[in-house]
C-alpha positions in Angstrom: 163.7 277.2 225.9 167.0 275.5 226.1 168.0 275.2 221.9 171.1 273.6 222.6 169.8 271.1 225.1 171.9 267.7 223.9 168.0 265.9 225.7 164.4 266.6 225.9 162.9 264.6 229.1 158.8 264.7 228.3 156.6 264.4 231.5 152.9 263.8 230.6 151.1 264.7 234.1 147.2 263.9 234.3 145.1 265.5 237.9 148.8 264.7 239.6 148.8 267.7 241.4 150.2 266.9 244.2 153.3 265.1 242.8 153.4 267.3 240.0 155.7 269.6 242.5 157.3 266.7 244.0 158.5 265.0 240.7 159.9 268.5 239.7 161.7 269.2 242.3 163.7 265.5 242.2 163.9 266.4 238.2 165.4 269.6 238.5 167.8 268.8 241.5 169.1 265.7 239.3 169.4 268.1 236.0 171.1 270.8 237.4 173.6 269.1 239.5 174.8 266.4 237.1 173.0 267.1 233.8 173.1 270.8 233.0 172.6 270.2 229.1 169.4 269.0 229.2 165.8 270.6 229.0 162.2 269.3 230.3 158.7 269.3 228.4 155.9 269.1 230.9 152.7 268.2 229.2 149.5 268.5 230.9 146.8 266.3 229.8 143.4 268.3 230.1 144.0 268.0 233.9 140.4 268.9 235.5 142.0 269.7 239.3 145.1 272.5 239.6 148.2 270.2 237.9 148.1 272.8 235.4 148.6 275.7 237.2 151.0 273.7 239.4 153.1 273.3 236.2 152.9 276.7 235.2 154.3 278.3 238.1 157.3 275.4 238.0 158.2 276.6 235.1 157.8 280.2 235.5 161.5 280.2 237.9 163.1 277.4 236.0 164.1 278.3 232.3 164.5 274.4 231.5 161.3 273.9 231.3 157.9 274.5 229.1 155.2 273.3 229.7 151.9 272.8 227.2 148.4 272.5 227.9 146.5 270.1 225.7 142.7 271.0 225.8 141.4 268.2 227.3 142.4 264.4 228.2 143.9 262.6 225.0 146.1 260.0 226.9 149.7 259.2 228.2 150.5 257.8 224.4 149.0 261.5 223.4 150.5 263.5 225.5 154.0 261.6 224.6 154.2 262.2 220.9 153.0 265.9 221.2 155.8 266.3 223.6 158.2 264.9 221.2 156.4 267.3 218.5 158.0 270.8 221.1 161.9 269.7 221.4 164.8 269.4 218.8 167.1 267.8 221.0 169.0 264.6 219.7 168.2 262.3 222.6 164.6 261.7 224.2 164.1 260.7 227.8 160.3 260.2 228.8 158.9 259.2 232.4 155.7 258.7 234.3 154.4 262.1 236.5 153.1 260.3 239.2 156.6 259.8 241.5 156.8 256.2 240.9 160.1 256.8 238.4 163.1 257.9 240.1 164.6 260.8 237.8 168.0 259.4 239.1 168.3 256.6 237.2 168.0 258.9 234.6 172.1 259.6 234.1 173.1 255.2 233.3 169.9 255.2 230.8 171.6 258.3 229.1 175.3 256.5 229.5 174.0 253.0 228.2 173.1 254.8 224.7 176.7 254.1 223.9 175.9 251.6 221.6 172.3 251.8 221.2 169.2 253.7 220.1 166.9 253.0 223.1 167.6 252.1 227.1 164.6 250.6 228.5 164.6 250.9 232.4 163.4 247.7 234.0 161.5 247.9 236.8 162.9 245.7 240.0 161.1 245.2 243.5 157.8 246.7 241.7 155.9 248.4 243.8 152.3 247.8 242.1 149.7 245.4 243.6 150.2 241.8 243.2 147.2 241.3 240.8 148.6 243.9 238.1 152.3 242.4 238.5 151.2 238.8 237.6 149.1 240.4 234.3 152.0 242.8 233.5 154.9 239.5 233.8 152.5 237.6 231.5 151.3 240.3 229.2 155.7 241.2 228.7 156.6 237.4 228.2 153.6 236.8 225.3 155.2 240.4 224.0 158.3 239.7 224.3 157.9 236.5 222.5 155.8 237.6 219.4 157.3 241.1 218.8 160.0 240.0 219.9 161.7 242.8 221.9 163.4 240.7 224.2 162.1 242.9 226.8 160.9 241.6 230.8 159.1 245.5 231.4 158.8 247.2 228.0 155.7 249.2 229.9 158.4 250.9 232.1 157.6 254.9 231.5 161.5 255.5 232.1 163.0 255.4 228.5 165.9 257.0 227.0 166.0 257.3 222.8 167.9 259.0 219.7 165.6 261.5 218.2 165.4 259.1 215.4 163.6 256.3 217.1 160.2 258.6 216.8 159.6 257.7 213.4 159.3 254.0 214.3 156.2 255.2 216.7 152.6 255.0 214.9 149.5 256.6 217.5 148.0 254.3 219.4 146.8 254.6 222.3 149.1 252.0 224.1 151.9 252.6 222.9 154.0 253.7 225.8 154.0 249.7 225.7 154.5 249.2 222.4 157.1 251.8 221.7 160.4 249.1 221.9 158.8 246.4 219.7 158.1 249.4 217.6 161.2 250.5 217.6 163.0 246.7 217.5 160.8 246.2 214.4 162.5 249.4 212.6 166.0 247.9 213.2 166.7 249.8 216.0 169.0 248.1 219.1 167.0 248.3 222.2 168.8 247.2 225.7 167.2 247.1 229.0 168.9 248.5 232.1 167.3 247.9 235.7 165.4 250.8 237.1 164.2 251.8 240.8 160.2 251.6 241.6 158.6 253.1 244.2 155.0 253.6 245.6 152.9 256.7 244.6 152.6 259.5 247.9 149.1 260.5 246.4 146.5 259.6 244.6 145.9 256.0 242.8 146.5 254.7 239.3 143.7 255.1 236.8 144.3 252.6 234.8 141.5 249.8 234.0 141.0 246.7 233.3 140.5 247.6 229.5 143.3 250.4 229.9 145.6 248.0 231.2 144.8 244.7 229.6 142.0 244.4 227.4 143.1 247.8 224.8 146.8 246.5 224.9 145.4 242.8 223.7 144.0 244.6 220.4 147.2 247.3 219.6 149.1 243.9 220.1 147.1 241.8 217.5 147.3 245.0 215.0 151.2 245.5 215.8 151.5 241.6 215.1 149.9 241.9 211.8 151.7 245.5 211.3 154.7 244.0 212.0 154.7 241.4 209.5 153.6 243.3 207.3 156.2 246.4 207.4 158.6 246.4 204.6 162.5 246.8 205.4 165.8 247.9 203.1 167.6 245.7 202.1 170.9 245.6 204.6 174.2 245.4 203.6 177.1 242.8 204.2 179.3 243.4 206.5 183.1 242.4 204.8 183.7 240.0 207.0 180.2 238.1 207.1 180.7 234.9 204.2 177.7 232.9 205.6 176.7 229.6 204.6 173.0 229.0 202.8 171.0 227.0 204.4 169.1 224.6 201.9 165.6 225.7 200.6 163.9 222.8 203.1 166.0 223.3 205.9 165.2 226.8 205.7 161.5 226.2 205.3 161.3 223.8 208.5 163.0 226.3 210.5 160.9 228.9 209.7 157.5 226.7 210.1 158.5 225.4 213.5 158.7 228.9 214.9 156.0 230.0 214.0 153.5 226.9 215.1 156.2 227.8 218.0 154.6 231.1 218.8 151.3 230.3 218.1 151.1 227.6 220.6 153.2 229.6 223.2 150.2 232.6 222.5 147.6 230.4 222.6 148.6 229.0 226.2 149.3 232.7 227.3 145.7 233.2 226.2 144.3 230.7 228.0 146.2 231.8 231.4 145.2 235.1 231.3 141.4 234.8 231.0 141.7 232.4 233.5 143.4 234.8 235.8 140.9 237.2 235.1 138.3 234.9 235.7 139.5 233.6 238.8 140.2 237.0 240.1 136.5 237.9 239.6 134.9 234.9 241.0 134.0 234.1 245.4 136.9 231.6 246.3 134.6 230.5 248.9 136.3 226.6 247.8 133.5 224.4 247.3 130.8 225.9 247.9 131.4 229.3 245.7 128.5 230.3 243.7 125.8 228.8 246.8 122.5 231.1 247.4 122.7 232.7 250.4 121.4 231.8 253.8 118.6 234.3 253.7 117.4 233.3 250.3 117.0 229.8 251.1 115.1 230.4 254.2 112.3 232.2 252.3 111.9 229.5 249.6 111.4 227.7 252.3 108.8 230.0 254.1 106.9 229.3 250.5 106.7 225.4 251.2 105.9 226.2 254.4 102.9 229.5 254.7 103.1 231.7 257.5 105.7 228.3 259.6 108.5 229.3 262.1 112.4 228.6 260.8 114.0 226.1 262.9 117.3 224.7 262.2 120.0 225.2 259.1 122.5 223.1 257.2 124.2 223.5 254.4 126.5 220.3 253.3 126.7 217.6 249.9 124.9 214.6 249.6 125.4 212.5 246.3 127.7 214.7 244.8 125.1 217.6 245.4 124.9 221.1 247.7 122.2 221.1 250.0 120.3 223.5 251.8 118.6 221.6 254.7 115.8 224.5 256.3 113.8 223.1 259.3 110.3 224.7 259.2 107.5 224.4 262.1 104.0 224.7 260.2 101.8 226.2 262.6 99.6 224.3 264.7 101.3 220.9 263.9 104.1 218.9 266.4 105.8 217.6 263.3 109.0 219.6 261.6 108.9 220.2 258.1 112.4 219.6 256.5 113.1 221.8 253.4 115.8 220.4 250.7 117.2 223.1 248.8 119.9 222.8 245.8 122.4 225.4 246.8 123.5 226.2 243.8 120.3 227.5 242.2 117.3 227.9 244.7 115.3 224.6 243.0 113.2 222.5 246.5 114.9 219.0 245.4 112.3 217.6 248.8 110.3 218.4 251.4 109.4 215.5 254.3 107.8 215.6 257.2 110.1 215.2 260.4 108.8 214.0 264.1 109.6 215.6 267.3 111.9 212.9 268.1 113.9 212.4 264.6 114.7 216.0 264.7 115.7 215.5 268.8 118.6 212.8 267.0 119.6 215.2 264.4 120.5 217.7 267.2 121.9 215.1 269.1 124.3 214.1 266.6 124.9 217.3 265.6 125.9 218.3 269.5 127.8 215.0 269.2 125.6 213.9 272.6 124.4 210.5 272.1 126.3 207.7 274.3 126.6 204.8 273.7 124.7 202.4 275.4 126.0 199.2 276.8 125.4 196.0 275.5 121.9 194.1 276.8 123.2 190.5 278.3 121.6 187.2 276.6 
């Protein structure tokens, strides 16, 4: 254990047996070459694979590294908070154990801590799916506006902060995304620095829609309330400041304007997020989205003409209604039965008899094989 460490890197791992060695080798190379006065806290968050064993093997030959094992998976936020409690270093660094963060960005974040209490990485050219990037972008806009942290990528795992900032954190499951907001609400100075982002080498992300979108929304509402109810010690006025107080009416007007502007933006953002999710789940086949399938339409048609033989089928719009038109040849008859079925709900609209001549004419029209006849001379 390095008791004189000037900073500690806390890294949680959950079922990352193929990435743990890569992450730790990069981190060790960086610390030994550029930052020899740091220590590393590795947290095995109840992994069910060989992640814990791999971390133990790494720590045997790395004196600056300590490993802790949680009995069962508690989540990234709980693992981080546990790691914070295991170091007395004045500066704490956090990063993911999946290899997408580049440890070589740590020195510039530590350097930027001069004049700030927390430095947050902003992932450039983010290597995540399009949907995840869009949801994250919307969530960051809403959070930044309503919680006032002013950051574009608070969910980036690569963060550096002074130890006293830990006192601003509360134990919620989405803490990793709200650390900057809580720090700002407690009066700490938070800045943002661009960092690299890489694709996963092994495995896949374990974030679901619930953990990535629904739970943060629930916690966001709670943090909005918490921020509005948090008490603050009165700040001592600076000698050089001589503020001119605004009139009561002007101040109330400004507060009301800000409140209603934030409410409108938040409502619009929720509508956009909801619409985006619905569109992503919905079949996007244009005007025929949500139609019943052809096999189902054929079964419905055969119920109207038992033991019939299926003929031509067509999906078309008629008077603003999307219809399946199925031709069925009744047994022992020359005329066709044309069954029109509502393609949205499967209800039979009409069943009519069609002569062989009408059927032949329809086929000719469909195949564009009608030949224009010359006009008859009078």
